[in-house]
TILO-309700 format. One record per residue: residue in three letters; x negated, y, z of N, C-alpha, C in turn. Coordinates in steps of 0.02 Angstrom, whole numbers, padded with zeros to 5 digits, always signed. Atoms other than C-alpha are relative to their C-alpha. Layout:
<rs>
AlaXYZXYZXYZ ...
</rs>
This chain:
<rs>
Met+00045-00005+00057-08950+01808+09785+00036+00029-00062 Arg-00037-00026+00057-08814+01839+09657+00011+00075+00005 Val-00011-00071-00011-08774+02009+09732-00064+00039-00013 Arg+00064-00034+00009-08958+02055+09734-00018+00002-00074 Ala+00015+00001+00071-08978+02002+09552+00044+00049-00038 Leu-00045-00047+00032-08824+02101+09501-00021+00071+00013 Phe+00022-00067-00018-08886+02254+09594-00064+00019-00039 Ser+00063-00013+00038-09058+02237+09512+00016+00013-00073 Gly-00018-00011+00070-08975+02223+09343+00030+00069-00012 Leu-00030-00066+00006-08874+02381+09372-00053+00054+00004 Leu+00055-00048-00005-09030+02475+09426-00040+00003-00064 Leu+00038+00004+00062-09122+02415+09271+00037+00034-00057 Ala-00040-00031+00052-08978+02468+09158+00001+00076+00008 Ala+00000-00072-00012-08970+02640+09240-00066+00031-00019 Ala+00067-00026+00018-09158+02662+09220-00009+00002-00075 Ser+00006+00002+00073-09147+02610+09038+00038+00057-00032 Cys-00040-00055+00025-09008+02736+09007-00035+00067+00010 Ala+00035-00062-00015-09107+02874+09091-00060+00009-00046 Ala+00058-00003+00044-09261+02831+08988+00021+00016-00071 Leu-00026-00012+00067-09158+02829+08828+00015+00074-00011 Ala-00016-00071+00005-09093+03004+08860-00062+00044+00002 Gln+00061-00040-00007-09265+03067+08910-00042-00002-00064 Asp+00042+00009+00060-09352+02997+08754+00033+00028-00063 Tyr-00036-00025+00059-09218+03059+08634+00000+00076+00000 Pro+00013+00029+00066-09241+03137+08509-00075-00003-00014 Ala+00070+00008+00018-09406+03076+08437-00014+00017-00073 Lys+00007-00019+00071-09375+03133+08257+00057+00046-00018 Pro-00053-00047+00019-09268+03258+08160+00069-00033-00001 Ile-00070+00023-00003-09078+03243+08175+00037+00025-00062 His-00040-00019+00058-08970+03241+08019+00072+00012+00020 Val-00070-00016-00014-08799+03322+08027+00038+00002-00067 Ile-00041+00002+00061-08675+03274+07891+00058+00050+00007 Ile-00056-00046+00004-08555+03413+07844+00039-00019-00063 Pro-00036+00029+00057-08418+03344+07731+00028+00050-00050 Tyr-00021-00052+00047-08403+03502+07627-00062+00028-00035 Ser+00055-00027+00040-08508+03601+07504-00046+00044+00042 Ala+00048-00044-00033-08663+03698+07554+00030+00070+00004 Gly-00027-00067-00010-08617+03868+07625+00069+00002+00031 Ser-00066+00003-00032-08455+03809+07706-00002+00032+00069 Val-00004-00029-00067-08394+03883+07870-00035-00045+00050 Ala+00033+00047-00047-08453+03726+07960-00075+00009-00001 Glu+00072-00009+00005-08629+03750+07895-00022+00065+00032 Val+00018-00065-00030-08632+03933+07944+00002-00004+00076 Leu-00007+00006-00073-08570+03892+08120-00057-00040+00030 Phe+00053+00041-00029-08698+03756+08147-00069+00033-00006 Arg+00065-00034+00007-08843+03858+08079-00010+00053+00054 Ile+00006-00049-00055-08806+03990+08211-00025-00034+00063 Leu+00022+00037-00059-08835+03856+08344-00072-00023-00004 Met+00065+00033+00009-08996+03788+08271-00059+00035+00033 Pro+00058-00032-00033-09119+03921+08334-00001-00010+00076 Val-00003+00013-00072-09060+03882+08511-00007-00074+00014 Leu+00001+00073-00011-09036+03694+08494-00068-00031-00013 Glu+00063+00033+00019-09199+03650+08409-00054+00006+00053 Pro+00049-00003-00054-09315+03717+08546+00022-00041+00061 Ala-00024+00036-00058-09204+03638+08679-00011-00076-00007 Leu+00007+00071+00012-09214+03466+08598-00068-00020-00026 Gly+00068+00014+00024-09388+03482+08525-00002-00033-00069 Gln-00002+00029+00067-09334+03425+08351+00041+00045-00046 Arg-00037-00038+00050-09269+03499+08190+00068-00033-00014 Phe-00063+00025+00027-09091+03482+08126-00001+00008-00075 Ile-00003-00002+00073-09067+03441+07943+00074-00007-00019 Leu-00070+00000+00018-08896+03485+07872+00009-00032-00069 Asp-00014+00036+00062-08829+03367+07737+00072+00015-00021 Ala-00067-00013+00027-08682+03434+07636+00021-00059-00043 Arg-00026+00058+00037-08580+03285+07574+00073+00013-00018 Pro-00069-00017+00016-08425+03358+07490+00035-00054-00040 Gly-00040+00044+00042-08284+03266+07404+00060-00029+00036 Ala-00061+00031-00025-08108+03199+07429+00024+00033+00065 Asn-00023-00037-00059-08061+03336+07553-00038-00018+00063 Gly+00042+00016-00058-08205+03287+07666-00004-00073+00016 Asn-00001+00071-00018-08168+03101+07668-00064-00037-00019 Ile+00062+00034+00020-08328+03052+07577-00054+00009+00054 Gly+00049-00013-00053-08440+03135+07707+00018-00034+00065 Met-00022+00033-00061-08335+03067+07849-00016-00074-00002 Ala+00013+00072+00007-08351+02889+07783-00075-00014+00005 Glu+00073+00010-00005-08540+02907+07764-00024+00006+00072 Ala+00020-00008-00070-08557+02970+07941+00022-00059+00042 Ala-00026+00057-00038-08449+02827+08007-00044-00062-00011 Arg+00042+00058+00015-08567+02701+07922-00071+00007+00025 Ala+00069-00013-00021-08726+02780+07991-00017-00039+00063 Ala+00023+00036-00060-08831+02694+08124+00018+00041+00062 Pro-00020-00036-00062-08767+02739+08299-00060+00011+00046 Asp+00062-00010-00039-08937+02798+08360-00012+00074+00018 Gly+00007-00071-00017-08908+02986+08379-00037+00041-00051 Tyr+00038-00037+00050-09005+03032+08222+00041+00018-00061 Thr-00048-00023+00051-08854+03052+08109+00064+00021+00037 Leu-00060-00027-00033-08712+03162+08171+00048+00026-00054 Leu-00051-00026+00044-08554+03232+08094+00027+00065+00029 Phe-00030-00063-00022-08489+03411+08102+00057+00016-00048 Ala-00058-00005+00044-08312+03425+08034+00057+00036+00035 Pro-00055-00040-00027-08153+03526+08056+00064-00040+00014 Thr-00065+00026-00020-07974+03497+08111+00028-00053-00047 Ala-00034+00044+00048-07908+03417+07952-00031-00069-00001 Asn+00033+00065+00007-08038+03279+07951+00004-00044+00061 Phe-00008+00039-00061-08014+03225+08131+00073-00013+00018 Ala-00068+00003-00027-07828+03254+08156+00056+00001-00051 Val-00053-00006+00050-07737+03261+07989-00006-00054-00054 Val+00007+00043+00060-07811+03151+07849+00029-00069+00010 Gln-00026+00068-00012-07757+02988+07932+00075-00005-00013 Phe-00072+00000+00014-07576+03041+07903+00016+00016-00072 Leu-00010-00018+00069-07602+03089+07722-00027-00051-00050 Tyr+00034+00046+00044-07713+02953+07649+00006-00072+00025 Lys+00003+00071-00017-07712+02763+07645-00071-00025-00012 Asp+00065+00033+00010-07869+02656+07662-00057+00050-00003 Leu+00054-00049-00002-07987+02795+07713-00069-00033+00003 Gly+00066+00031-00010-08125+02672+07755-00031+00018+00067 Phe+00023-00019-00067-08144+02749+07927+00062+00021+00040 Asp-00054-00022-00045-08036+02793+08077-00023+00064+00033 Pro+00023-00062-00029-08051+02977+08124-00001+00000+00076 Leu-00003+00003-00073-08005+02934+08304-00042-00056+00028 Gly+00035+00058-00026-08096+02768+08318-00070-00012-00026 Ser+00066+00013+00031-08252+02778+08209-00055+00045+00027 Phe+00049-00050-00023-08340+02917+08306+00001+00007+00076 Glu+00007-00019-00070-08402+02968+08477-00002+00077+00002 Pro+00001-00073-00003-08350+03151+08497-00050+00026+00052 Ile+00052-00030-00043-08489+03258+08573+00027+00062+00033 Thr-00033-00059-00027-08403+03425+08593+00039+00035-00055 Met-00034-00045+00046-08279+03542+08511-00041+00065+00002 Val+00049-00054+00002-08399+03678+08454+00032+00068-00004 Ala-00029-00067+00011-08289+03821+08395+00070-00007-00029 Glu-00066-00003+00031-08115+03870+08343+00017+00072-00017 Asn-00026-00067+00014-08028+04016+08264+00076-00004-00007 Tyr-00073-00003+00002-07848+04071+08270+00020+00041-00061 Pro-00020-00035+00061-07776+04116+08099+00050+00056+00013 Leu-00049-00053-00003-07667+04266+08065+00056-00015-00049 Cys-00055+00000+00048-07495+04265+07988-00003+00067-00036 Thr+00011-00060+00039-07521+04390+07848+00046+00001-00061 Val-00045-00006+00057-07400+04455+07717-00029+00048-00051 Gly+00026-00041+00054-07436+04533+07549+00043+00061-00013 Pro-00038-00059+00017-07375+04694+07469+00070-00019-00025 Gly-00068+00013+00021-07189+04702+07442+00041-00040+00049 Val-00037+00037-00052-07144+04597+07594+00021+00051+00054 Pro-00021-00053-00045-07038+04710+07706-00011-00016+00074 Ala+00006+00020-00071-07066+04611+07868-00061+00032+00032 Arg+00056-00027-00038-07175+04695+07999-00006-00034+00069 Ser+00008+00041-00059-07155+04564+08134+00015-00072-00019 Leu-00013+00070+00014-07149+04375+08142+00075-00015+00002 Lys-00073+00010-00004-06966+04382+08194+00034+00025-00064 Glu-00030-00026+00062-06923+04491+08044-00015-00047-00058 Leu+00016+00046+00055-07015+04371+07929+00044-00062+00004 Gly-00045+00057-00008-06916+04226+08001+00070+00016-00023 Asp-00067-00021+00022-06754+04323+07972+00004+00002-00076 Tyr+00000-00008+00073-06803+04361+07792-00001-00068-00035 Val+00005+00064+00035-06853+04184+07744+00063-00042+00009 Arg-00063+00037-00009-06695+04110+07820+00055+00029-00043 Ala-00052-00033+00041-06589+04238+07727-00012-00010-00075 His+00017+00008+00071-06680+04203+07562-00038-00066-00010 Pro+00034+00065+00006-06720+04016+07558-00028-00011-00070 Gly+00033+00014+00064-06844+03969+07422-00031+00060-00034 Lys+00027-00060+00033-06891+04149+07382-00072+00014+00021 Tyr+00066-00016-00027-07046+04162+07491-00047-00060-00006 Asn+00051+00051+00006-07202+04064+07449-00056+00012+00051 Tyr+00060-00007-00042-07343+04030+07571-00057-00039-00031 Gly+00058+00032+00030-07517+03989+07510-00044-00035+00050 Ser+00047+00035-00043-07648+03872+07578-00063-00017-00040 Gln+00062+00021+00033-07824+03811+07541+00003-00073-00022 Gly-00007+00069+00022-07754+03641+07495+00048-00039+00044 Thr-00047+00042-00037-07629+03509+07547-00034-00032+00061 Gly+00028+00029-00061-07660+03456+07727-00048+00046+00036 Ser+00044-00048-00033-07768+03607+07768+00037+00033+00058 Pro-00034-00035-00055-07733+03704+07929+00046+00055-00024 Thr-00044-00053+00025-07663+03848+07827+00066-00030-00026 His-00061+00034+00024-07541+03725+07747+00044-00020+00058 Leu-00040+00026-00055-07487+03647+07911+00029+00056+00043 Leu-00029-00057-00035-07464+03815+07995+00060+00027-00037 Gly-00056-00024+00041-07356+03874+07851+00058-00048+00002 Ala-00053+00050-00003-07260+03711+07853+00036+00002+00067 Ser-00031-00004-00067-07231+03727+08040+00046+00060+00005 Phe-00042-00060-00001-07166+03905+08021+00062-00010-00042 Ser-00057+00013+00044-07055+03852+07876+00050-00047+00033 Gln-00044+00047-00034-06987+03705+07976+00040+00033+00056 Leu-00035-00035-00053-06944+03820+08120+00052+00048-00026 Asn-00048-00046+00031-06847+03928+07998+00038-00033-00057 Gly-00045+00034+00047-06744+03799+07906-00032-00025-00063 Asn+00035+00024+00059-06877+03736+07785+00013+00046-00060 Ser-00022-00049+00049-06848+03896+07688-00055+00025-00046 Met+00056-00026+00040-07021+03926+07614-00029-00053-00046 Val+00030+00044+00049-07114+03851+07467-00076+00001+00007 His+00073+00005-00007-07294+03789+07484-00034+00002-00068 Val+00040-00004+00061-07420+03838+07350-00073-00011+00019 Pro+00069+00013-00018-07591+03755+07370-00049+00030-00051 Phe+00053-00026+00043-07752+03830+07301-00064-00039+00012 Lys+00063+00036-00006-07928+03763+07276-00044+00029+00054 Gly+00041-00032-00051-08001+03886+07400+00028+00067+00022 Thr-00023-00063-00028-07985+04047+07497+00002+00057-00052 Pro-00002-00056+00048-08033+04168+07355+00062-00001-00045 Gln-00059+00006+00043-07895+04102+07242+00064+00015+00038 Met-00059-00013-00041-07768+04107+07383+00007+00074+00014 Met-00003-00071-00015-07813+04285+07428+00019+00042-00062 Gln-00018-00035+00061-07801+04343+07248+00075-00006-00013 Ala-00072+00010+00010-07627+04268+07237+00041+00040+00049 Leu-00036-00039-00051-07574+04353+07399+00000+00074-00019 Leu+00004-00070+00018-07634+04523+07339+00041+00016-00063 Ser-00037-00012+00062-07551+04503+07169+00075-00012+00007 Gly-00071+00013-00011-07384+04448+07243+00024-00068-00024 Asp-00021+00068+00022-07386+04270+07173+00021-00042+00060 Ile-00024+00028-00062-07372+04213+07353+00013+00059+00047 Gln-00019-00056-00044-07300+04317+07495-00030-00005+00070 Val+00022+00011-00069-07371+04241+07654-00059-00048+00001 Thr+00051+00050-00013-07527+04153+07715-00017+00000+00074 Phe+00022+00008-00070-07595+04090+07880-00075-00013-00002 Ala+00071+00007+00013-07779+04122+07850-00042+00026+00058 Ser+00045-00022-00052-07931+04156+07957-00008+00076+00000 Val+00011-00072-00006-07973+04330+08019-00050+00024-00052 Thr+00052-00021+00047-08129+04338+07910+00027+00003-00072 Ala-00026+00001+00069-08026+04299+07753+00043+00061-00015 Val-00050-00052+00013-07900+04440+07776-00016+00068+00032 Leu+00010-00061-00040-07974+04572+07892-00013+00062-00042 Ala+00018-00058+00040-08049+04687+07760+00061+00028-00037 Gln-00059-00022+00037-07887+04693+07660+00054+00028+00047 Ile-00046-00028-00050-07785+04723+07818-00020+00071+00018 Lys+00025-00066-00018-07895+04869+07867+00007+00050-00057 Ala-00008-00044+00058-07881+04937+07690+00073+00015-00014 Gly-00071-00012+00009-07691+04933+07705+00033-00038-00056 Lys-00028+00039+00056-07667+04809+07563+00041-00060+00023 Leu-00036+00055-00029-07605+04670+07676+00023+00020+00071 His-00025-00014-00068-07507+04668+07840-00002-00064+00041 Ala+00001+00057-00046-07544+04550+07984+00059+00007+00048 Leu-00059+00000-00043-07392+04501+08087-00014-00029+00069 Ala+00014+00031-00065-07466+04393+08225-00063-00042-00006 Val+00056+00045-00004-07619+04297+08280+00025-00065+00032 Met-00028+00064-00020-07586+04111+08304-00035-00028+00062 Gly+00034+00021-00061-07662+04104+08478+00032+00030+00062 Arg-00026-00026-00064-07636+04146+08661-00031+00066+00019 Gln+00034-00063-00014-07754+04295+08658-00004+00042-00063 Arg+00005-00046+00057-07760+04447+08547-00071+00001-00028 Gln+00064-00004+00033-07901+04472+08422-00033+00067+00016 Pro+00035-00064-00014-08033+04603+08471+00001+00047-00060 Glu+00001-00043+00060-08036+04664+08290+00067+00033-00013 Leu-00068-00026+00011-07847+04693+08292+00037+00000+00067 Pro-00027+00003-00069-07803+04733+08474+00074+00013+00005 Asp-00072-00014-00002-07627+04793+08432+00042-00056-00029 Leu-00037+00055+00032-07580+04632+08342+00023-00050+00053 Pro-00024+00047-00051-07467+04521+08451-00018-00072-00016 Thr+00008+00071+00010-07494+04337+08477+00067-00031-00019 Thr-00062+00033+00017-07366+04211+08418+00043-00011+00063 Val-00037+00006-00062-07319+04186+08601+00039+00064+00014 Glu-00032-00064-00011-07283+04371+08619+00054+00014-00053 Ala-00047-00012+00055-07191+04368+08452+00060-00047+00002 Gly-00057+00044-00006-07071+04233+08510-00007-00067-00034 Tyr+00012+00064+00032-07152+04084+08424-00055-00038+00037 Pro+00052+00035-00037-07247+03989+08559-00019-00067-00032 Gln+00016+00063+00034-07239+03832+08450-00055+00008-00051 Leu+00049-00013+00053-07358+03916+08328-00069+00019+00027 Val+00069-00008-00024-07511+03925+08441-00040-00056-00031 Met+00036+00051+00038-07631+03835+08326-00067+00028-00023 Ser+00066-00023+00021-07815+03845+08286-00030-00047-00051 Asn+00043+00043+00041-07939+03779+08160-00065-00009+00039 Trp+00057+00013-00044-08080+03695+08255-00050-00047-00033 Trp+00055+00041+00026-08245+03607+08224-00029-00043+00056 Val+00025+00047-00050-08306+03453+08316-00066-00031-00024 Leu+00062+00037+00012-08481+03378+08326+00010-00069+00029 Ala-00010+00069-00022-08477+03189+08336-00056-00044-00025 Ala+00049+00051+00019-08588+03035+08323+00037-00062-00021 Pro-00033+00063+00017-08550+02865+08246+00018-00040+00062 Lys-00022+00042-00056-08456+02745+08359-00056-00047+00021 Gly+00052+00043-00027-08573+02650+08472-00064+00035+00018 Thr+00058-00039-00021-08699+02789+08496-00004-00002+00077 Pro+00004+00007-00073-08765+02765+08674+00024+00062+00037 Ala-00028-00055-00039-08678+02871+08805-00053+00050+00023 Pro+00050-00050-00020-08841+02950+08869-00018+00049-00055 Ile+00015-00044+00056-08875+03019+08695+00057+00048-00012 Val-00060-00042+00009-08697+03084+08675+00001+00054+00055 Asp-00001-00048-00057-08707+03165+08848-00055+00052-00007 Arg+00055-00048+00008-08877+03244+08812+00017+00051-00054 Leu-00019-00045+00054-08816+03317+08648+00055+00048+00023 Ser-00055-00042-00023-08657+03380+08729-00026+00054+00047 Lys+00028-00048-00048-08754+03464+08869-00038+00055-00036 Glu+00041-00051+00034-08875+03552+08750+00042+00044-00045 Val-00043-00041+00044-08741+03607+08627+00041+00049+00041 Arg-00041-00045-00041-08632+03678+08764-00043+00055+00032 Ala+00046-00053-00025-08783+03770+08837-00013+00051-00056 Ala+00012-00045+00057-08817+03842+08663+00060+00045-00013 Leu-00061-00039+00012-08636+03899+08650+00008+00057+00050 Ala-00002-00054-00050-08664+04007+08805-00053+00053-00015 Asn+00052-00048+00018-08811+04097+08722+00031+00065-00026 Ala-00030-00065+00017-08777+04283+08701+00002+00013-00075 Asn+00001-00011+00072-08830+04289+08519+00050-00044-00036 Val-00049+00045+00030-08725+04137+08475+00071+00027+00011 Leu-00066-00028-00014-08574+04214+08560+00015+00061-00044 Lys-00009-00060+00041-08601+04377+08466+00013-00019-00073 Arg-00008+00019+00070-08620+04293+08297+00067-00035-00012 Tyr-00064+00034+00006-08468+04182+08325+00057+00051+00001 Ser-00052-00051-00006-08364+04332+08377+00005+00040-00065 Glu+00000-00037+00063-08415+04424+08218+00035-00039-00055 Leu-00033+00043+00049-08347+04276+08120+00072-00017+00019 Gly-00068+00013-00022-08184+04275+08217+00009-00067+00035 His-00003+00064-00033-08227+04117+08314-00016+00007+00074 Val+00017+00005-00071-08235+04071+08498-00029-00069+00012 Pro+00030+00066-00014-08342+03930+08570+00049-00046+00034 Gly-00044+00049-00031-08254+03770+08619-00029-00026+00065 Ser+00038+00022-00058-08382+03694+08738+00038-00050+00044 Leu-00034+00053-00038-08282+03539+08789-00047-00058+00012 Ser+00037+00061-00014-08356+03384+08869+00021-00054-00050 Pro-00021+00054+00045-08353+03221+08768+00070-00025+00016 Ala-00066+00025-00018-08202+03158+08866+00055+00051-00016 Gln-00049-00052+00015-08111+03324+08848+00011+00006-00076 Thr-00006-00004+00073-08148+03325+08661+00042-00058-00027 Val-00042+00057+00021-08074+03150+08640+00073+00014+00014 Ala-00069-00014-00018-07916+03202+08732+00029+00056-00044 Phe-00023-00056+00042-07905+03364+08631+00017-00025-00070 Ile-00012+00025+00068-07921+03274+08463+00063-00042-00003 Arg-00059+00044-00001-07790+03145+08510+00064+00041+00006 Ser-00058-00043-00008-07669+03280+08565+00016+00037-00065 Glu-00010-00036+00062-07695+03381+08406+00025-00047-00055 Ala-00021+00048+00051-07676+03225+08298+00075-00014+00005 Gln-00071+00013-00009-07505+03189+08373+00042+00060-00023 Arg-00036-00061+00020-07452+03368+08344+00004+00006-00076 Phe+00001-00006+00073-07506+03370+08162+00038-00057-00033 Lys-00039+00056+00026-07429+03199+08133+00074+00020-00003 Gly-00070-00022-00001-07261+03274+08183+00015+00049-00056 Ile-00010-00049+00054-07282+03418+08060+00000-00034-00068 Val+00004+00036+00064-07334+03302+07918+00063-00041-00012 Glu-00059+00042+00009-07189+03184+07948+00062+00042-00010 Ala-00060-00042+00006-07060+03322+07969+00004+00033-00069 Gly+00001-00031+00066-07115+03402+07806-00009-00048-00057 Asn+00012+00052+00051-07141+03237+07714-00059+00021-00044 Ile+00058-00025+00036-07312+03305+07665-00042-00058-00024 Lys+00040+00053+00031-07411+03196+07545-00052+00030-00046 Val+00050-00021+00048-07566+03209+07438-00002-00051-00057 Glu+00007+00046+00057-07595+03136+07266-00065-00039+00009 Gln+00058+00042-00008-07715+02989+07272-00014-00039-00065 
</rs>
């Protein structure tokens, strides 16, 4: 009798899970983006919406919640009801870096969420400004080691991927470079063009026009594959720096405790949308490639990246003012 009761209970639970996934969603889904309206994350998710909304039968409402380098939006998403109607769409720094820079975040980037899928990533370019004689990553390494403290690298802020890439390159070359943080990409690019900084590790979209105009020089793409827009540009692996394969990525997640059938349904639909021809085309135009990882793969990926960035932060003694 006990075995029969247990079996009946398992069947009932399985049926309930199936019904939950089938009935979801019954109302619009809010997606918190922890940055200002018009951010890269918002642009990337809006490209998915024309495919996702018909597939799920509901609208997506994007909520920009900027502040504290994304920590405000992250905390709000972590506190949301775990019912699948509030999601979070955030980048590398917020899942794999902030926990090593801040105290008392009010949430755990690895423990407060149920990752759904890694949606997209892009591989930055190592780019140098006018007056820098290096025309390869090896030459740049030689120059910065020979002139410690002379070369500045810019970033979009302390703890940003551009900062950690620059810090990693500097660490590999004797901690010879100086970090200069900026409030955003436009300010960083202006400083690179004027010579106030000499190097940056920025996205393709940030630097491509100036590279094609001959005002900046790209030395390598920080990935395992070359960029279609710059087919002659070597990867960091080809340039002798396999340690510098690094991307900026965006993950869709739900609050911890969101039922697995809902997480699985969302993951399935998002990954199907990422295979859509128009989505692929639009992402490629922005210098991004789809991630399309399962929930379990996304968890493993975030944990691996977090350990990697932890090492960079600790080796560089990187801190933020609080």
